[in-house]
N, CA, C and O of each residue as an XYZ file, in Angstrom:
440
protein
N       1.028     -0.938     -0.103
C      -0.217      0.123     -0.006
C       1.107      0.845      0.255
O       2.149      0.574      0.852
N       0.558      2.031     -0.548
C       1.397      3.301     -0.898
C       0.636      4.777     -0.763
O      -0.101      5.304     -1.596
N       0.925      5.137      0.170
C      -0.475      6.460      0.269
C       0.856      7.873     -0.464
O       1.934      8.357     -0.118
N      -0.301      8.036     -1.804
C       0.082      8.917     -3.062
C      -0.317     10.424     -2.472
O      -1.187     10.551     -1.611
N       0.324     11.413     -2.963
C       0.107     12.420     -2.737
C       0.077     13.401     -4.106
O       0.928     14.029     -4.737
N      -1.574     13.154     -4.230
C      -1.495     14.062     -5.862
C      -2.741     14.555     -6.226
O      -3.819     14.064     -5.890
N      -2.540     15.717     -7.046
C      -3.537     16.176     -7.748
C      -4.631     15.277     -8.757
O      -5.674     15.658     -9.290
N      -4.166     14.356     -8.780
C      -5.468     13.662     -9.487
C      -6.086     12.638     -8.683
O      -6.425     11.575     -9.204
N      -6.230     12.828     -7.678
C      -7.366     12.130     -6.851
C      -8.067     13.425     -6.008
O      -7.428     14.017     -5.138
N      -9.521     13.810     -6.386
C      -9.725     14.792     -5.626
C     -11.100     14.967     -4.702
O     -11.695     13.906     -4.889
N     -11.657     15.536     -4.070
C     -12.385     14.826     -3.300
C     -13.338     16.881     -3.331
O     -12.940     17.975     -2.931
N     -14.711     16.388     -4.062
C     -15.429     18.216     -3.656
C     -15.814     18.363     -2.498
O     -15.664     17.527     -1.607
N     -16.519     19.773     -2.349
C     -16.852     20.009     -0.891
C     -18.094     19.226     -0.212
O     -18.391     18.735      0.877
N     -18.687     19.416     -1.606
C     -20.145     18.550     -1.684
C     -20.113     17.050     -1.259
O     -21.117     16.363     -1.072
N     -18.627     16.575     -1.112
C     -18.896     15.175     -1.456
C     -18.033     14.608      0.106
O     -18.127     13.539      0.710
N     -17.271     15.746      0.363
C     -16.919     15.724      2.009
C     -18.298     15.924      2.983
O     -18.638     15.314      3.998
N     -18.841     16.855      2.365
C     -20.008     17.302      3.581
C     -20.867     16.115      4.275
O     -21.403     15.998      5.377
N     -20.710     14.970      2.690
C     -21.781     14.673      2.494
C     -21.229     12.977      3.269
O     -22.002     12.270      3.916
N     -19.619     12.591      2.966
C     -19.698     12.076      3.702
C     -19.814     11.805      5.783
O     -20.090     10.995      6.668
N     -19.127     13.892      5.358
C     -19.277     13.925      7.566
C     -20.364     13.659      8.094
O     -20.545     13.126      9.189
N     -21.688     14.275      6.799
C     -23.502     13.915      7.562
C     -22.878     12.769      8.400
O     -22.438     12.530      9.524
N     -23.166     12.032      6.821
C     -23.706     10.315      6.857
C     -22.898     10.066      7.499
O     -23.529      9.151      8.028
N     -21.251     10.011      8.387
C     -20.315      9.128      9.312
C     -20.697      9.948     10.206
O     -20.652      9.210     11.190
N     -21.050     10.961     10.592
C     -20.033     12.016     11.583
C     -18.694     11.666     12.255
O     -17.700     11.356     11.599
N     -18.727     11.751     13.985
C     -17.839     11.451     14.094
C     -16.973     10.016     14.080
O     -15.785      9.984     14.399
N     -17.805      8.718     13.624
C     -17.637      7.459     13.031
C     -16.750      7.546     11.933
O     -16.948      6.692     11.069
N     -15.813      8.356     11.726
C     -15.434      7.513     10.205
C     -14.886      6.480     10.119
O     -14.256      5.971     11.047
N     -15.068      5.845      8.675
C     -14.451      4.788      8.787
C     -12.805      4.824      8.885
O     -12.240      5.872      9.195
N     -12.094      3.659      8.611
C     -10.534      3.793      8.413
C     -10.509      4.060      7.048
O      -9.720      4.941      6.706
N     -11.179      3.517      6.174
C     -10.529      3.738      4.557
C     -12.198      3.266      3.963
O     -13.004      2.468      4.441
N     -12.289      4.313      2.494
C     -13.444      4.178      1.379
C     -12.596      3.905      0.218
O     -11.606      4.533     -0.155
N     -13.326      2.517     -0.467
C     -12.450      2.470     -1.415
C     -13.464      2.298     -2.539
O     -14.552      1.733     -2.645
N     -12.133      3.496     -3.874
C     -12.995      3.286     -4.953
C     -12.617      1.779     -6.415
O     -11.724      1.307     -7.119
N     -14.328      1.627     -6.007
C     -14.226      0.393     -6.898
C     -14.767     -0.098     -8.713
O     -14.038      0.500     -9.505
N     -15.112     -0.393     -8.953
C     -15.378     -0.466    -10.241
C     -16.368     -1.538     -9.986
O     -16.028     -2.453     -9.236
N     -17.636     -1.541    -10.553
C     -19.387     -2.323     -9.933
C     -19.430     -1.852    -11.293
O     -19.087     -0.837    -11.900
N     -20.254     -3.514    -11.682
C     -21.286     -3.515    -12.957
C     -22.174     -3.880    -12.481
O     -22.765     -4.590    -13.294
N     -22.878     -3.810    -11.232
C     -24.282     -3.952    -10.977
C     -25.584     -3.010    -11.042
O     -26.769     -3.252    -10.811
N     -24.822     -1.688    -11.500
C     -25.414     -0.790    -12.354
C     -26.525     -0.985    -13.609
O     -26.171     -1.513    -14.663
N     -27.598     -0.613    -13.441
C     -28.742     -1.081    -14.640
C     -27.828     -0.123    -16.148
O     -27.813     -0.465    -17.331
N     -27.188      1.063    -15.521
C     -27.025      1.888    -17.083
C     -25.747      1.431    -17.249
O     -24.999      2.265    -17.758
N     -25.153      0.148    -16.927
C     -23.870      0.111    -17.798
C     -23.044     -0.121    -15.960
O     -23.653      0.148    -14.925
N     -21.147     -0.828    -16.026
C     -20.684     -0.428    -15.376
C     -20.029      1.550    -15.274
O     -20.044      2.443    -16.121
N     -19.635      1.521    -14.117
C     -19.286      2.795    -13.023
C     -18.553      2.924    -11.785
O     -19.050      2.264    -10.872
N     -17.926      3.322    -11.604
C     -16.753      3.542    -10.145
C     -18.211      3.614     -9.154
O     -19.353      3.944     -9.472
N     -17.696      3.202     -7.952
C     -18.720      2.916     -6.590
C     -17.510      3.259     -5.202
O     -16.373      2.814     -5.047
N     -18.153      4.029     -4.517
C     -17.487      3.586     -3.330
C     -18.280      2.786     -2.307
O     -19.489      2.554     -2.324
N     -17.046      2.274     -1.096
C     -17.125      1.087     -0.468
C     -16.448      1.094      0.661
O     -15.335      1.531      0.368
N     -16.496      0.818      1.967
C     -16.112      0.637      3.133
C     -15.329     -0.476      2.894
O     -15.953     -1.530      2.772
N     -13.764     -0.532      2.764
C     -12.754     -1.710      2.680
C     -11.687     -1.009      3.073
O     -11.550      0.209      2.956
N     -10.683     -2.014      3.689
C      -9.296     -2.053      4.011
C      -8.386     -1.812      2.917
O      -8.444     -2.412      1.844
N      -7.371     -0.735      3.273
C      -6.889     -1.020      1.877
C      -5.638     -2.196      2.100
O      -5.362     -2.627      3.219
N      -4.946     -2.628      0.868
C      -4.699     -3.816      0.479
C      -2.885     -3.577     -0.163
O      -3.076     -2.426     -0.555
N      -2.100     -3.715     -0.346
C      -0.947     -4.209     -0.786
C      -0.874     -3.715     -2.056
O       0.123     -3.089     -2.414
N      -2.374     -4.037     -3.239
C      -1.927     -3.704     -4.469
C      -2.854     -2.624     -4.493
O      -3.655     -2.723     -5.423
N      -3.015     -1.532     -3.702
C      -3.920     -0.188     -3.524
C      -2.539      1.251     -4.095
O      -1.310      1.196     -4.116
N      -3.220      2.039     -4.359
C      -2.227      3.588     -3.991
C      -4.190      4.130     -3.090
O      -5.394      4.251     -3.314
N      -3.154      4.241     -2.099
C      -4.244      5.545     -0.915
C      -4.157      7.068     -1.202
O      -3.286      7.637     -1.860
N      -5.157      7.580     -0.623
C      -4.599      8.959     -0.656
C      -5.467      9.166      0.441
O      -6.366      8.402      0.793
N      -5.184     10.118      0.903
C      -5.878     11.292      2.218
C      -6.612     12.638      2.037
O      -6.089     13.713      1.740
N      -7.386     12.490      2.174
C      -7.835     14.501      2.013
C      -8.794     14.806      3.305
O      -9.901     14.549      3.780
N      -8.160     15.188      3.426
C      -8.970     15.772      4.610
C      -9.195     14.935      5.778
O     -10.067     15.263      6.583
N      -8.648     14.114      5.913
C      -8.958     13.167      6.857
C      -9.459     12.106      6.703
O      -9.372     11.259      7.593
N      -9.925     11.932      5.881
C     -10.338     11.150      4.759
C      -9.260      9.600      4.057
O      -8.363      9.795      3.237
N      -9.459      8.797      4.358
C      -8.286      7.802      3.560
C      -9.219      6.894      2.451
O     -10.103      6.069      2.681
N      -8.663      7.380      1.161
C      -9.337      6.243     -0.337
C      -8.222      5.263     -0.303
O      -7.215      5.152      0.397
N      -8.890      4.380     -1.595
C      -7.587      3.371     -1.524
C      -8.485      3.182     -2.700
O      -9.715      3.147     -2.675
N      -7.335      3.013     -4.208
C      -8.053      2.456     -5.470
C      -7.629      1.605     -5.455
O      -6.692      1.918     -4.721
N      -7.405      0.178     -5.757
C      -6.652     -0.824     -6.723
C      -5.539      0.354     -7.494
O      -5.791      1.478     -7.929
N      -4.282     -0.382     -7.458
C      -3.126      0.744     -8.614
C      -3.497      1.055     -9.818
O      -3.665      2.180    -10.287
N      -3.715     -0.687    -10.665
C      -4.595     -0.871    -11.565
C      -5.181     -0.469    -12.205
O      -5.023     -0.211    -13.398
N      -6.496     -0.242    -11.128
C      -7.459      0.539    -12.211
C      -7.570      2.499    -11.946
O      -8.423      3.254    -12.411
N      -6.045      2.943    -10.800
C      -5.684      4.005    -10.576
C      -4.921      4.784    -11.823
O      -4.707      5.982    -12.006
N      -4.509      3.288    -12.821
C      -3.555      3.365    -14.014
C      -4.524      3.904    -15.250
O      -4.714      4.556    -16.277
N      -4.753      3.438    -14.689
C      -6.283      2.909    -16.204
C      -7.307      4.206    -16.117
O      -7.677      4.604    -17.222
N      -7.932      5.083    -14.722
C      -8.446      5.719    -14.630
C      -8.708      6.947    -14.080
O      -9.812      7.470    -13.925
N      -7.424      7.455    -13.741
C      -6.833      8.694    -13.113
C      -7.361     10.054    -14.157
O      -8.030      9.582    -15.077
N      -7.266     11.318    -14.246
C      -7.312     11.413    -12.694
C      -9.155     11.213    -11.976
O     -10.234     11.280    -12.564
N      -8.874     10.993    -10.717
C     -10.564     10.632    -10.083
C     -10.864     11.705     -9.255
O     -10.227     12.348     -8.420
N     -12.347     11.746     -9.835
C     -13.035     12.842     -8.827
C     -14.100     12.507     -8.367
O     -15.043     12.340     -9.140
N     -14.309     12.252     -6.543
C     -15.502     12.331     -5.639
C     -16.141     13.494     -5.589
O     -15.903     14.563     -5.028
N     -17.264     12.978     -6.489
C     -18.112     14.147     -5.771
C     -19.820     13.327     -5.455
O     -20.442     12.300     -5.728
N     -19.977     14.760     -4.622
C     -21.698     14.336     -4.766
C     -22.671     14.726     -5.222
O     -22.495     15.939     -5.342
N     -24.171     14.335     -5.769
C     -25.204     15.561     -6.104
C     -26.282     14.139     -5.598
O     -26.171     13.024     -5.089
N     -27.391     15.113     -6.162
C     -28.918     14.740     -5.145
C     -28.683     12.810     -5.634
O     -28.508     11.936     -4.785
N     -28.716     12.665     -6.475
C     -28.338     11.034     -7.030
C     -27.852     10.235     -5.639
O     -28.541      9.321     -5.187
N     -26.402     10.730     -4.897
C     -25.552     10.248     -4.014
C     -24.410     10.257     -4.888
O     -24.545     10.438     -6.098
N     -23.301     10.073     -4.347
C     -22.194      9.609     -4.838
C     -21.577      9.008     -6.587
O     -21.709      8.042     -7.339
N     -20.938     10.210     -6.523
C     -20.774     10.290     -8.165
C     -18.796     10.904     -8.377
O     -18.083     11.812     -7.952
N     -18.637      9.307     -9.597
C     -16.992      9.308     -9.538
C     -16.772      8.641    -10.554
O     -16.977      7.539    -11.063
N     -15.977     10.262    -10.828
C     -15.837     11.011    -12.490
C     -14.590     10.728    -12.301
O     -14.014     10.961    -11.238
N     -13.758      9.918    -13.848
C     -12.663      9.703    -13.870
C     -12.169      9.933    -15.389
O     -12.716     10.892    -15.934
N     -11.177      9.183    -16.214
C     -11.192      9.262    -17.537
C     -11.535      7.925    -18.334
O     -11.268      7.803    -19.529
N     -12.239      6.785    -17.462
C     -12.752      5.965    -18.276
C     -13.943      6.000    -18.746
O     -14.926      6.386    -18.114
N     -13.935      5.483    -20.219
C     -14.954      6.048    -21.087
C     -15.938      4.868    -20.948
O     -15.606      3.913    -21.649
N     -16.984      4.696    -20.277
C     -18.478      3.267    -20.610
C     -19.258      3.948    -21.314
O     -20.394      4.079    -20.859
N     -19.055      4.372    -22.166
C     -19.655      4.945    -23.106
C     -20.899      3.515    -23.957
O     -22.101      3.257    -24.028
N     -19.256      2.848    -24.544
C     -20.145      1.771    -25.370
C     -20.047      0.499    -24.032
O     -19.039     -0.205    -24.078
N     -20.510      0.370    -23.508
C     -20.035     -0.888    -22.179
C     -21.788     -1.097    -22.156
O     -22.396     -2.151    -21.972
N     -22.440      0.481    -22.444
C     -24.275     -0.232    -22.101
C     -24.389     -0.691    -20.798
O     -23.580     -0.792    -19.876
N     -26.053     -1.052    -20.972
C     -26.615     -1.203    -19.563
C     -26.896     -3.205    -19.262
O     -26.583     -4.169    -19.960
N     -27.656     -3.100    -17.818
C     -27.683     -4.301    -18.041
C     -29.018     -3.730    -18.190
O     -29.064     -2.652    -18.782
N     -30.044     -4.202    -17.800
C     -31.778     -4.614    -18.092
C     -32.036     -5.618    -17.287
O     -33.150     -6.068    -17.556
N     -31.367     -6.357    -16.155
C     -32.360     -6.890    -15.442
C     -33.503     -8.107    -16.293
O     -34.439     -8.687    -15.742
N     -32.931     -8.299    -18.267
C     -33.585     -9.274    -18.516
C     -34.937     -9.188    -19.408
O     -35.587     -9.919    -20.156
N     -34.997     -7.439    -18.726
C     -36.213     -6.834    -19.172
C     -36.853     -5.428    -20.591
O     -37.732     -4.567    -20.601
N     -36.029     -5.803    -21.362
C     -35.030     -5.184    -22.602
C     -35.642     -6.347    -23.431
O     -35.381     -7.548    -23.511
N     -36.815     -5.297    -24.184
C     -37.611     -5.677    -25.452
C     -36.639     -5.124    -26.765
O     -35.977     -4.127    -27.053
N     -37.005     -6.447    -27.357
C     -35.659     -5.439    -29.035
C     -36.669     -5.304    -29.811
O     -37.565     -6.112    -30.054
N     -36.471     -4.044    -30.277
C     -37.887     -4.059    -31.481
C     -36.952     -3.930    -32.576
O     -37.362     -3.884    -33.736
């Protein structure tokens, strides 16, 4: 595990406020940015609670620790963790536009 001090990993004020509101004084030791395939709209980056491993790049932002698998980091950087009315959003250099989504078997083909 390496702690990376990089301007290529940012967390917006909105996301920091949402994290503080959600966790209060009971901050988790680490939040992981990971690639999820569970969204109906297709793959996307998400946040979860997780411990960092030796395969991660880690980032400290305003007292919060974030982990990203090093291989994912190399492909996705720069990363910005944001929060809006829909929840947390992670913006990256990855292009998921061609990936398509999962319609849960309820898609109709015309």
